[in-house]
C-alpha positions in Angstrom: -8.2 -5.4 15.5 -9.2 -2.8 12.9 -9.7 -3.2 9.2 -9.6 -0.2 6.9 -10.1 0.1 3.1 -9.0 3.2 1.3 -9.9 3.8 -2.3 -8.2 6.3 -4.6 -8.3 7.4 -8.2 -4.8 7.7 -9.7 -3.3 9.9 -12.4 -2.0 6.9 -14.3 -1.3 3.2 -14.3 1.7 1.9 -12.3 4.6 1.2 -14.5 5.9 -2.3 -15.1 4.2 -5.6 -15.7 4.8 -7.5 -12.5 1.5 -9.1 -11.3 2.3 -9.4 -7.6 4.9 -8.7 -4.9 5.5 -8.9 -1.2 7.7 -6.6 0.9 8.4 -6.4 4.6 7.5 -8.7 7.5 4.8 -8.6 10.2 6.7 -7.8 13.3 6.7 -5.3 16.2 7.1 -1.9 14.6 7.0 -3.2 11.0 4.5 -4.4 8.5 4.1 -6.5 5.3 2.7 -5.2 2.1 1.2 -7.6 -0.5 0.5 -6.1 -3.9 -1.6 -7.4 -6.9 -2.2 -5.8 -10.3 -5.9 -6.5 -10.4 -7.7 -3.2 -10.6 -8.6 -0.8 -13.5 -5.6 1.4 -14.5 -6.8 4.5 -12.7 -7.8 2.9 -9.4 -5.8 2.0 -6.2 -7.2 0.2 -3.2 -5.3 -0.1 0.1 -6.6 -2.6 2.6 -5.2 -2.4 6.1 -5.4 -4.9 9.0 -3.9 -3.5 12.2 -4.1 -4.1 15.9 -3.6 -0.4 16.6 -7.1 0.9 16.7 -8.1 4.6 16.3 -5.5 5.7 13.7 -7.7 5.8 10.7 -7.0 9.5 9.9 -3.3 8.9 10.1 -3.5 5.9 7.8 -5.7 7.9 5.3 -3.1 10.8 5.3 -0.1 8.5 4.7 -1.9 6.5 2.0 -3.1 9.7 0.2 0.4 11.1 0.2 1.8 7.8 -1.2 -0.9 7.7 -4.0 -0.1 11.3 -4.9 3.6 10.7 -5.1 3.6 7.3 -6.9 0.3 7.1 -8.8 0.0 3.3 -8.3 -3.0 2.8 -10.7 -4.2 -0.8 -11.1 -2.7 -2.1 -7.9 -4.4 -3.4 -4.8 -2.3 -3.2 -1.6 -3.0 -5.4 1.4 -1.2 -4.3 4.6 -0.7 -6.5 7.6 0.5 -4.1 10.3 2.6 -4.8 13.4 2.4 -1.3 14.8 4.6 0.4 12.2 5.2 4.2 12.4 3.9 6.4 9.5 7.5 6.7 8.1 7.8 2.9 8.0 4.4 2.6 6.3 5.5 5.2 3.6 8.8 3.3 3.1 7.1 -0.1 2.7 4.5 1.2 0.3 7.2 2.9 -1.8 9.2 -0.3 -1.8 6.2 -2.3 -2.9 5.4 0.1 -5.7 9.0 -0.1 -6.9 8.9 -3.9 -7.0 5.7 -3.7 -9.1 7.6 -1.5 -11.6 9.8 -4.5 -12.6 8.8 -6.6 -15.6 9.1 -10.0 -13.9 
């Protein structure tokens, strides 16, 4: 089991007012992403728990790309990984960011 924490400074606060959201499911080849709006407006933290060890550089690249595209300031992401591929990780992160944009 490997735990990674990636911290980024964002351009702006994530839109919306939703305080938390969950997307995905922990299963073979998939992952779940839990989000909370608990950080300062220009910070983003992504915490990853995965059984696939040794992929820290891949995780860092995928998360950096996501942060650059979506600027999810103020949000902490917790990922529970079931061996998802990088494209699935990108999809789930984008879905989680979109959910947080709602005003619920």
